[in-house]
Each structure stands twice: as structure tokens, then as C-alpha cells.
N, C-alpha and C positions, 0 to 999 in steps of 0.2 A: 156580504153582510149577514144574509140569512144563514149561511154556513157557520159563521162565527157564533151567531146566536144559538144555533142548534148545538154546537160543541159546548158552549157555556152552559146551556140548559142541561145537557147530559152530565157535565161535570158536577153541576149543582145537585142533580138527582143522585149521582154517585156519592157525593159527600153526605147528602141527607140520608141515604141508605146506610152508609157506613156508620154514621152517627147513631142511627136507630139501632143497628146491629150491636154497636158498642154498648148502648143503653140496655138492651135486652140481655146481653152477656153479663153486664155488671149486676143487673137486678136478679138474675136467675142462676148464673153458673160460676161467676168469678170467685165467690167466697168458698165454694166447694173445691175449686182448683187450688186456691191459696192454702187451704187446710191439707190438701194432698201433697202439694209440691213445695210450699214455702211456709211451713209451720212456725218458723222463726218470727213471722209477723206478729204472732201472739205475744212474744217478748217485747216487741216494740209497742204494741197496743197497751201492754200492762204498765208502761211507764206513766205515773200520775202526771197530770198537767202542771201541777205546782212543784215539780221536781226542781231543786236548786242545782245539784251536781249529778251528772250522768257519767258512769264509768263504763267504757267499752273495752271488753276483754275477751281473751280466749281461755283455754283450760287453766292457764296459770292463775286466773282469778279465783277459781273455785276448788282446785285440787288440794287435798289435805292428806296428812299421814294418819293412819289408824291409831297412832300413839299420841296424837294431838289432844290436848284438853279443850282448847278453843278451835273448833273446826270451821269457823266462819271464813268467808271469802276475804280477799284483800279489801274489796269495796265495803264489806260489812265491818271490818276492823276500822276503816277510815271514818266510819260514822261516829266512833267513840270520841274523836277529836272535835267533831262539830255536831253535838247532840241537837242543836236547834235547827239545823239544816236538813233538808230532805235529800238524801243520797240514794240513788238507785243504779242498777247496772243492767246492761245487756251483755250476756256472756254466751258466745257460740264457739265451741271448740274448733281449732284449726283456722280461725278467722285471721284476716290481715286487713291492711288499709283499704283495699278494694271492697271488701265485704262491709267494713265499718261504714264506708261512705254511703253505700246503698241503704243500709239500715237507718242511718241518721237522716237520710233524705226522706224517709217515710214517717218521720216524726211529725205530728201535726204542727202547722204554722203557729197555732195559738199556744203551744207549749211554752212554759215560763222558764225553761232551762237557761241557766246563766253560764255554767262551766261544763265543758265536756273533757273528760280525761280519756285518752286513747292509749292503749297498750302499744308500745314501740318495741317490737321483738327483733333483736339482731338477726336471729336465724331466718326470719321471714324475708330477708334480702338475699339469701343464698339460692343457688340453683335447685337444690334439693326441695326447697319449699315452694319456690316459684313454679316449678314443674311437677309438683306433688301429684300423686295418684288421687288424692282427695279433692283436687281442684275441679274435676268434672262434676262431682255431686254438689260441691259448694256453688259453682257457677250456675248449675241447673236450678238450685234453690233460690237464686236471685233473679231469674228472668222475669217472673211475674211482678217483681217489686221495682223494676226499672221505671224511669221517669218518662213513660210513654202511655198512651191510652191503653187500658187493660186488654182490649181486643187485639191490639198490635202486639202486646207482650205475649198473648196466648198463641198468636200465629208464630212468633219467634220461638216459643217453646216447642210448638208442633214441628217446626222445621229445623229444630236443634241448632238454633242460632246462639250458641254459647261455646266456650272452650271445651270441646269434647275430644278426648284422645284415649286410646287404650294404654294399658300399663307399659307395653313394649315401646310405644312412641314416646311416652314421658321419660322412660329410662334413657332412651337415645338422646333426648333433649338435654337431660342432666349431664350425661357423659360428654356431649358436644360442648356444653358450656364449661365444664371442668377443663377440657383440653384447650379451648381457645382463649380463656382468660389467663394471661401471663402475670406472674408475680412481679411486683416492683418494690424491692426492699432498698433501703438506703445503704446497704452493705451487701457483700457477696453472699449469695444463697444458692445451694447446690441444685435446687429443683425449680423447674419452669412453671409448673402448674399443679393442680390438685392431684391429678392422676399419677404424676411422677412421685409426689410426696407420699401419697397413700400407698403406692407400691413399695416404696423404700421402707416405710414404717412396717408394713405387713411382712416384708422380707427380713428386715433387721430385728424387729420385735422389741417389746418392752421386757427388760430383764428383771427377775426377782432378786432377792437377797443372796441367792445361791449362784447368780449369774446365768440362770436358765431362762428361756423364753416363757413369759407368762402370757398364755394365749388369750385368756379373757381380757387382760389388761391391754394387750396388743389390739384386739378387736375394738375395744373402746377407744383407744388412741386414734385408730383409723376413723372412727365415727366423728371424733372431735375435729380431725383434719377436714373431713368432708362437710362438716357443719359450719366451721368458722374460718377456713382458709380461703378467704375471698376478700376483695377490696371493692368497696362501693363506688360505682361510677354514677355520680348524681345527674349526669346528662342522659344516661341511657337505662339505668335500672328501673324496671317496671314498677317496683314498689315506691320509688320516689315519685313517679308520675301519679300514682294512686294517692299518695299523701298530698300532693299538690292539689288534687281535686277535693280532697277532704278539707284542706285549709281554705280553699275558695268557698266551699259550702259553709264552713263555720263563720267566715266573714259575712257571707250573705245573710245568715241567720242571727248574727250578733252574738255568737257564743265565744267565750274565752276558752281557747283551746290549749290543753296541756298534754304534752307527750310524756308517757311513763316508760322510760327506758328500763326494760326488765333485767334482772340480775342473771348472769350466766355463771357457770361453774368455772371461773377463771383459775381457781385454786387447783382443781383437778386437771384442767387444760395444761397448766404449767408443769404439773407433776408428771403427766403422761407424755406430753409432746415437747414442752420446753418453751423458752422465751420467744422463739420465732412466732409461734401461734399466738402467744399472749400479745405480742407486738401488733399483729394484724387485728385482733379483737379490739384493742384499745385505740388503734388508728381509726377503725370504723366508728367507734364511739365518738371520737373527736369530730369526724366528718359529719355525723348525724347531728350532733349538738350544734356545730357551727352552721350547718345548713338551715336548721329550723330556727335557731336564734336570729339568723340574718333575715328571716321572714317574720320576725316578731313573735315567734312561738316559744313558749317556755318548755324546757326539757328537764325532767327530774332524773338525775343520773344514778341508777342503781346497779350499773354493770358489775362492779366489784364489791357490792355491799353485803352479799350473802355468802357465808362460809360453806365449804363442801358438805359438812355433816347435815346441813339444813336442806340439801337437795334430796327429794324423795327417791328419784330414779337414779340409782348409782351405776346402772349399766347402760345408760342411754343419755343422750343430750336433750334435756327438756328444761323448762322453766317452772317446774313443779316443786313447791317449797313446803317444808314443815311449818309448824305454827310460828316459831320465832322468825323464820325467813319472811313469812307473809307480814308479820308485825313490823319488821324492819322496813319493808317497802311501803306499808301504810303510813308509818311514821315519817319517812322521807317525803312522801306525797303530802302529808299534812303540814309539814314544815314549809313547803312551797305554797300551799293553799292559804296558809296563815297570812300571807302577804295580801291576799285578796279578801279574806274574811277574818280580820284581826279581832273583832269584837265577838265573833261566834266561836273562836278557837278556845279549847281548854285541854290541858294535859289530862289524858285519861287515867283512871285508876287501873293500873296494869295488874295482871294476875299475880296473886301472892303465892309463890310456889312453896311457902312454908306452911300453907294451910293444912290442917288435919281434920277439919270438920266441914261437912258439905250437907246441904239440905235443899229440898225441892218440893214445893207445894203445887207444882204444875206450871209455875211461872218462869222457871229458869231454863235456858237452852244450852248455854256453854257447858261442855263436858258431859252432856246427856244425849243419848241416842234414842231412837224409837219415839220421837216426839209426835209422830202421827197418831199415837194412841191417846193423846190428850183430848179429853171430852168435858163438856160442861153439863152432862146429864145428871150426874150425882157427884157431889164434891164434899170433902170434909172441911177444907178451908180454901180461901182464895176463889178463883173462878174456874179452875180446871183440875181434873184428876185423870190418872192413867187408866184406861179401860182395856181389859183383855177379854177376848172371846175367840170364837172360831176363826175370825178374820185376822186378829192380832194376838198371837199366842205369847208374844214377848212384851213385857211392860216397858215403861219408861226406864232407860238403862243408864246407870252411872258407868262412865268409861274414863279412866284416868291413868296416866303413867305412874307406876309405883315409884319410879326413881325420883319423882318430884316430891315425895313424902319424906320428911326428915326421918332418917334411919332409926332414931329413938322411938318412933311411933309406928313401926312396921311389925309389931308383934301380934297385933290383933285388931279386929274391926267390930265395933258395936253398930248394929243395923236396927233401926226402928222405923215403922211406918204404920199407917192406918189401913184396914181392910174392910171392904163392904161386899158381901155376897148375898144373893137372893135365896140360894139353897146350899146346904152343906156340900163341900167339895173336897174330895180326898186325893186329888191329883195335882193340885197347885203346889209349886215349889219356889222357895227363895233360892236363887242360884248365885254362887260366887265363882268366878273364873279368874285364873291367873295364867297368863300366857307370856311367852318370850322366846327369843331366838336361842337362848342358852339354857333353857330349863325344859323339863318335861311338863307339858301343860297340866294344870290342876283344875278340876271341875268338882264342885261340891254343891249338893242340893239338899235343902231342909224343907220338909213337908210343912205347909202352912197349917194344916189340920192338927198339928201337934199342939197348937195354942188356940186356934180359931175354930169355935163351934157355933157361935152366934150367927144369926142371919138377919138381913134387913136392918142392920145397924152398923155404924162404924166401930171397929174393934182394934185396939192397939196390938202390934206384934213386935217382939224384941228378940234379937238373936246376937250372940257373940261368936265370932269366927276367929279361931286362932290361926294366924298365918304360919304355914310350915316353914321351917328353916331353909329348905331347898328353894323356896320361892323368892328369896332375897334378890335374885337377879331377874325377876319377872319384869317384862316391859310394860305390861298393861294389866290392870285389875278391872273386871266388869262385875257389876252387881245388878240383878234384875229379877223379875218374877216370871216364871214359866207356867202358863196355863194351857195344857193340852186338851182340855175339855171343851165342850160346846157351850158351857154355862158362862155367863158374864160375871167377872169379878173386877172390882175397882180398887185402886191403890192411890193413896195420897199422903202428903206430909212425910216424905222419905227423908230420913236423917242418917248420915253415915259419919262415924267418928273413928279415926285411926288411933290406936292406943299404945301406950307404953306397956312394959311387962307388968 
């Protein structure tokens, strides 16, 4: 009896000691470790408690084309359809279901989130992503966020208790998976697995119009095969198991879970590889939709929704879309959410591509870059003006695809704005840039001092720029102020009008 009491006493002492150690670690060291190893926690903490809809995504959410007028994320565009709701996102590149689950589990219990939208990326189910070289750093960043006492997580991190492998090991895992997973088509197919199909494509090649092998197109075709030539086994695929945990968490927290099946470039897949690959992609789509619908989870199907020309990366397989592509996905998502939020839904005022007049008094963000220069120190109108100095040499920047302007109005540009300077400045320039794939880039600078001599007062500046004939094929027009000096100059009420002859 005495021995049992001694053992229990020692166990109690050990528990007390570990509890104390955990307390000390949390109070003095945990936050520092989090900021060093798991900075993504700051994105989780930044989600307001009164959020209605939370969008979980990877780089597909935020990647944009430099030629986009509206550079907002998919989740940002979704807000247009539900202006009265609070929509926020947690975006972490290369994330997948396993990462989303850990991040969501770290949201406060008191959060008022009603709907969680999770990116459902078809490629994340393939061997190349499951055994990606990025997985080691991703998993390492999640250790301190696991659902264990912080001190336990710190010990796990110290002893490298996470999926850690070198590149050579991961490459071996990928090739082993490619070899062992056999294709099962409802018709005769000449290849047994990814390795055989990839080899055949690399050997045979994609032919150009002359009947010669197009080596770049062939390389891309092989990438498509390695990315999409697989068949999801819902009983064994690790991604399915991770999604099951995510579903369980959402039910526990009372969230309405919506899967956002991302668009893949099926148009290019069919063109480069053919109907066989397209069959596999669409079969996997059907498998995922059926699986999640059976569990009562809604799936927004975007797989074939975006055209080839809207994919930013034309030499790789990604879910990175230009403006119209992101808008299509946001619109499809809004159509589904309308069922849950009918009274909050409204059709947004979409961008008018026939516009020829643009203005900004510091309040507009779409189509404008360098918004970090906006300041409330000195303003002409509204609440903000663009501040340029030694830290920010480039002002608020108008950035717009010239092809979106009616060709009748591409002969000239009238540019007006207000200037405030504390001392005379002879180095500040208004800059107009016209760039494009098929033109020689045009750069024109006009000295502000040609019109502005006053100081400590707002003064208007006007300039007419004649667009050169050779710029008709320009992809992008940029208009901004360049201030290379150390002196501060403010700009406000920028007005840009494209003109006829």
C-alpha cells in the first residue's frame, strides 16, 4: 500500500512539475517560438470575431496577372456579392486539407463564423503534391499549432516529430507511387501507369503545324500527365483522410462547410494530351463531388469553368487565374452561397470595360498600385493622399490594360492632379509607361516643375499625352509620379481621361 502511495505521489509531483513547466513556457517562451516557426498564426489571429464567412485558400486565391485591372483575390471579389456580410480569408501558399484543418482548429471557440469555404484543389490529391518537397517546411510550421499542450508541441518540434524528408526521398516516393498506381479505364488504354504514359509522351512528342516535335509543348504535356493522370481512391488517399478530419471539425464547431473545387486548365490538357487525360480529370471531379455530397457537404464545381487564356502560368500546371478567371470562380461561389444568404445577396456592379475616365482621391484601390503611399497627413479632398519621399519614390499608380479602352479613345490621355510640396522640387516627374509583349516599351517623363512653383499649398497640374501609333498593341498603361528626391511631395485627386483624336 505504501509503495502504491509513493508511486502515486511521484506521479502527482511529475504532473505538477510538467504543468508548471508548461505554464512557464507559455508565459515566457511560447510566443517567441510561434513567431519564429509558425508565423501563419498571425493570419489566424487577424480574423475578426464577428466574421460571417471565412475563405481558406492557397496561392490560387491571391495570385493575379500584372495586366489585371482588378487585382483583388477571389475572396475579395466574393465580398461584392454580399456587401453586408463580413468575409475574410486565410491564405497560405501550397496549403492543403491537412494544413487548413490545423489552422481552423486554432480559431477561437467564441468566433461567430457561420460558413467556411475551403479550396478543393484537384492536384493536391496527386503524388507530386502529397510528397512535395515543400511538405517538410509546411509540416514544421504546423507543429506548434497542434492540439496538444504547448510544451508537448515544443518537444515534438525539437525532436523533429513531423514529416521530414530530403528531396531525394520525396522524389523516390513520387516515382514509387506513379509506378504502383495502375490505370483503370472503361476502354483499352496502352499505358499501365504515369511513368509509362509520361515516357511515351516524351518520346513521341507534341507535333507543331509542320509535323515537327515542339519540345516546349511536349515538356508541358508531360507535366499535365504527371499532374492529372491519377484516380482518387477514397479509401486510401491521404488527402481524403485529411478532409474527413476537417469535416469532423466543422461539424463540431457548427460551421456550414463549402468545398470550392478549383478550375484546372482542361482546355490545354485536352489540346496537348487528349481525351484520355480529360476523362481522368472529370472522373476525379465526379468522385470528389459524390464523396462530399454524400457527407452533406456542398461542392462548387469550377473544374471546367475557366478558359485557357485566363490561366496566368502557360508553361506550368497551376490554379493561378487572371481577373476574369477569378471573377468567374467568385461568381459561381456566390451563386451557391445565395442559397444560404438570400437576403444579403446582390448582383455586383461589374467593371465597365468601356470606361475612358478614371479618378482617385485616395479612396479607390481597384486598378491602382502603390497604395501603401496613401497617407492622411495632408489631403486635398477625401481622407487620403499619395505621399512620396525617400521611402516611397513612386506615387499611387494607375495600372490598366490598354486593350480594355475603346480604340476610338486611344489617341491621347488627359492627366490632372493636385500637388502639394513644402519646398521647390526640380526632380519630380509625371511618368507614362506603355508596355507589352509585342511592342518596344515606351517611357515618358514630364517635369512637374514645368507648371508647379508654389509651395505649401495645393496646386493643379494638367498634362496631355499623345499616345504613339506604335503603342496600339500595348498590354498595359501605367501613370504615376516619380520623386527621386528626399523631399516630401503629396498628390491627390488624380483624374485620367482617354481621348479621341
